[in-house]
C-alpha positions in Angstrom: 21.2 -7.9 3.0 17.5 -9.0 3.7 17.7 -6.9 7.0 18.8 -3.9 5.4 16.0 -4.1 2.6 13.4 -4.8 5.4 14.6 -1.7 7.3 14.6 0.3 4.1 11.2 -0.7 3.3 9.9 0.0 6.9 11.5 3.6 6.6 9.8 4.0 3.4 6.5 2.8 4.5 6.3 5.1 7.6 7.4 8.1 5.5 5.0 7.2 2.7 2.0 6.6 5.1 2.6 9.9 6.9 2.9 12.0 3.7 -0.1 10.2 2.3 -2.2 10.4 5.5 -1.7 14.3 5.5 -3.4 14.3 2.0 -5.6 11.8 2.6 -7.3 12.7 5.8 -9.4 15.5 4.5 -10.8 13.0 1.9 -12.5 11.0 4.8 -15.4 13.3 4.5 -15.7 12.7 0.8 -18.2 9.9 -0.6 -17.5 6.5 0.1 -16.4 5.6 -3.4 -13.8 8.3 -3.3 -12.4 7.0 0.1 -12.4 3.4 -1.4 -10.3 4.8 -4.2 -7.7 6.5 -1.8 -7.4 3.6 0.2 -6.9 1.3 -2.8 -4.1 3.7 -4.2 -2.4 3.5 -0.7 -2.6 -0.3 -0.9 -1.3 -0.5 -4.4 1.6 1.9 -3.7 2.7 -0.3 -0.6 2.6 -3.5 -2.7 4.6 -1.7 -5.3 7.1 -0.6 -2.6 7.4 -4.1 -1.6 8.0 -5.4 -4.9 10.7 -2.6 -5.6 12.5 -2.5 -2.2 12.2 -6.1 -0.9 11.5 -8.1 -4.1 8.3 -9.6 -2.8 5.7 -10.7 -5.5 2.3 -11.8 -4.9 -0.3 -14.1 -7.0 -4.0 -14.3 -6.4 -5.1 -18.0 -6.5 -8.6 -19.4 -6.1 -10.5 -16.5 -7.7 -12.5 -19.1 -9.6 -13.7 -20.7 -6.4 -15.2 -17.7 -5.1 -19.1 -18.0 -5.4 
């Protein structure tokens, strides 16, 4: 079952990245803040895909120790 979910995630990741890349490439000429927002959205969408398809969850720890 884990192998099937992993393959499904990989397929979804490739398709999502290709579709999103077609839209995002022209935005590389936009200001830095816009590029950062586009990259952040892609990152969050991939994490959501991991959560939905694979069941992976993550937790940020140690934020209080960053100077």
